[in-house]
PDB file of N, CA, C and O in Angstrom:
ATOM      1  N   MET A   1     -12.130  11.121   6.398  1.00  0.00           N
ATOM      2  CA  MET A   1     -11.050  12.409   6.116  1.00  0.00           C
ATOM      3  C   MET A   1      -9.893  11.135   5.461  1.00  0.00           C
ATOM      4  O   MET A   1      -9.484  10.794   4.351  1.00  0.00           O
ATOM      5  N   ALA A   2      -9.650  10.635   7.189  1.00  0.00           N
ATOM      6  CA  ALA A   2      -8.397   9.580   6.693  1.00  0.00           C
ATOM      7  C   ALA A   2      -8.324   8.065   5.324  1.00  0.00           C
ATOM      8  O   ALA A   2      -7.284   7.581   4.877  1.00  0.00           O
ATOM      9  N   SER A   3      -9.533   7.712   5.016  1.00  0.00           N
ATOM     10  CA  SER A   3      -9.792   6.871   4.443  1.00  0.00           C
ATOM     11  C   SER A   3      -8.687   6.840   3.076  1.00  0.00           C
ATOM     12  O   SER A   3      -7.786   6.071   2.742  1.00  0.00           O
ATOM     13  N   GLN A   4      -9.298   8.163   2.463  1.00  0.00           N
ATOM     14  CA  GLN A   4      -8.116   8.186   1.230  1.00  0.00           C
ATOM     15  C   GLN A   4      -6.677   8.284   1.761  1.00  0.00           C
ATOM     16  O   GLN A   4      -6.116   7.450   1.051  1.00  0.00           O
ATOM     17  N   TRP A   5      -5.904   8.702   2.430  1.00  0.00           N
ATOM     18  CA  TRP A   5      -4.778   8.883   3.207  1.00  0.00           C
ATOM     19  C   TRP A   5      -4.496   7.009   3.770  1.00  0.00           C
ATOM     20  O   TRP A   5      -3.327   6.652   3.915  1.00  0.00           O
ATOM     21  N   PHE A   6      -5.458   6.145   3.994  1.00  0.00           N
ATOM     22  CA  PHE A   6      -4.771   4.695   4.672  1.00  0.00           C
ATOM     23  C   PHE A   6      -5.284   3.889   2.880  1.00  0.00           C
ATOM     24  O   PHE A   6      -4.722   2.843   2.551  1.00  0.00           O
ATOM     25  N   MET A   7      -6.092   4.384   2.152  1.00  0.00           N
ATOM     26  CA  MET A   7      -6.712   3.351   0.996  1.00  0.00           C
ATOM     27  C   MET A   7      -5.091   3.474  -0.029  1.00  0.00           C
ATOM     28  O   MET A   7      -4.579   2.518  -0.613  1.00  0.00           O
ATOM     29  N   SER A   8      -4.515   4.994  -0.009  1.00  0.00           N
ATOM     30  CA  SER A   8      -2.848   5.336  -1.096  1.00  0.00           C
ATOM     31  C   SER A   8      -1.749   4.146  -0.312  1.00  0.00           C
ATOM     32  O   SER A   8      -0.982   3.507  -1.032  1.00  0.00           O
ATOM     33  N   LEU A   9      -1.761   3.900   1.401  1.00  0.00           N
ATOM     34  CA  LEU A   9      -0.563   3.442   2.116  1.00  0.00           C
ATOM     35  C   LEU A   9      -1.484   1.565   1.564  1.00  0.00           C
ATOM     36  O   LEU A   9      -1.040   0.579   0.976  1.00  0.00           O
ATOM     37  N   ALA A  10      -2.175   1.735   1.862  1.00  0.00           N
ATOM     38  CA  ALA A  10      -2.411   0.271   1.097  1.00  0.00           C
ATOM     39  C   ALA A  10      -2.147  -0.470  -0.163  1.00  0.00           C
ATOM     40  O   ALA A  10      -1.595  -1.521  -0.490  1.00  0.00           O
ATOM     41  N   ILE A  11      -2.755   0.485  -0.718  1.00  0.00           N
ATOM     42  CA  ILE A  11      -2.422   0.197  -2.380  1.00  0.00           C
ATOM     43  C   ILE A  11      -0.973   0.437  -2.656  1.00  0.00           C
ATOM     44  O   ILE A  11      -0.490  -0.156  -3.621  1.00  0.00           O
ATOM     45  N   VAL A  12      -0.083   1.360  -1.821  1.00  0.00           N
ATOM     46  CA  VAL A  12       1.505   1.103  -1.975  1.00  0.00           C
ATOM     47  C   VAL A  12       1.828  -0.071  -1.119  1.00  0.00           C
ATOM     48  O   VAL A  12       2.992  -0.323  -1.431  1.00  0.00           O
ATOM     49  N   CYS A  13       1.453  -0.940  -0.207  1.00  0.00           N
ATOM     50  CA  CYS A  13       2.352  -2.193   0.690  1.00  0.00           C
ATOM     51  C   CYS A  13       1.735  -3.306  -0.286  1.00  0.00           C
ATOM     52  O   CYS A  13       2.155  -4.463  -0.258  1.00  0.00           O
ATOM     53  N   LEU A  14       0.569  -2.829  -1.273  1.00  0.00           N
ATOM     54  CA  LEU A  14      -0.230  -3.795  -1.594  1.00  0.00           C
ATOM     55  C   LEU A  14       1.202  -3.755  -3.515  1.00  0.00           C
ATOM     56  O   LEU A  14       1.450  -4.937  -3.756  1.00  0.00           O
ATOM     57  N   VAL A  15       1.527  -3.344  -3.981  1.00  0.00           N
ATOM     58  CA  VAL A  15       2.202  -2.624  -5.196  1.00  0.00           C
ATOM     59  C   VAL A  15       3.518  -3.202  -4.199  1.00  0.00           C
ATOM     60  O   VAL A  15       4.163  -3.979  -4.903  1.00  0.00           O
ATOM     61  N   ARG A  16       3.990  -3.123  -3.148  1.00  0.00           N
ATOM     62  CA  ARG A  16       5.418  -3.265  -2.600  1.00  0.00           C
ATOM     63  C   ARG A  16       5.651  -4.578  -2.648  1.00  0.00           C
ATOM     64  O   ARG A  16       6.533  -5.006  -3.393  1.00  0.00           O
ATOM     65  N   LEU A  17       4.665  -5.673  -1.622  1.00  0.00           N
ATOM     66  CA  LEU A  17       4.434  -6.889  -2.068  1.00  0.00           C
ATOM     67  C   LEU A  17       4.369  -7.406  -3.214  1.00  0.00           C
ATOM     68  O   LEU A  17       4.464  -8.625  -3.357  1.00  0.00           O
ATOM     69  N   GLY A  18       4.176  -6.480  -4.344  1.00  0.00           N
ATOM     70  CA  GLY A  18       3.615  -7.515  -5.448  1.00  0.00           C
ATOM     71  C   GLY A  18       5.006  -7.426  -6.104  1.00  0.00           C
ATOM     72  O   GLY A  18       5.433  -8.170  -6.987  1.00  0.00           O
ATOM     73  N   CYS A  19       5.477  -6.657  -5.672  1.00  0.00           N
ATOM     74  CA  CYS A  19       7.233  -6.235  -6.739  1.00  0.00           C
ATOM     75  C   CYS A  19       8.418  -6.870  -6.370  1.00  0.00           C
ATOM     76  O   CYS A  19       9.129  -7.641  -7.015  1.00  0.00           O
ATOM     77  N   THR A  20       8.618  -6.061  -4.277  1.00  0.00           N
ATOM     78  CA  THR A  20       9.533  -6.627  -4.151  1.00  0.00           C
ATOM     79  C   THR A  20       9.795  -8.118  -3.157  1.00  0.00           C
ATOM     80  O   THR A  20      10.897  -8.474  -2.740  1.00  0.00           O
ATOM     81  N   GLY A  21       8.270  -8.962  -2.885  1.00  0.00           N
ATOM     82  CA  GLY A  21       8.054  -9.466  -1.895  1.00  0.00           C
ATOM     83  C   GLY A  21       7.943  -8.965  -0.930  1.00  0.00           C
ATOM     84  O   GLY A  21       8.148  -7.753  -0.875  1.00  0.00           O
ATOM     85  N   PRO A  22       7.561  -9.718   0.268  1.00  0.00           N
ATOM     86  CA  PRO A  22       7.571  -9.266   1.542  1.00  0.00           C
ATOM     87  C   PRO A  22       8.403  -8.739   2.309  1.00  0.00           C
ATOM     88  O   PRO A  22       8.577  -9.216   3.430  1.00  0.00           O
ATOM     89  N   ILE A  23       9.154  -7.553   1.840  1.00  0.00           N
ATOM     90  CA  ILE A  23      10.175  -6.447   2.341  1.00  0.00           C
ATOM     91  C   ILE A  23      10.073  -5.482   2.264  1.00  0.00           C
ATOM     92  O   ILE A  23      10.947  -4.732   2.698  1.00  0.00           O
TER      93      ILE A  23
END
């Protein structure tokens, strides 16, 4: 059940890393 939440968090992290760098 937590897989969906984890995937969402991972996507957000990837997007932030791609848009704002390692901040």
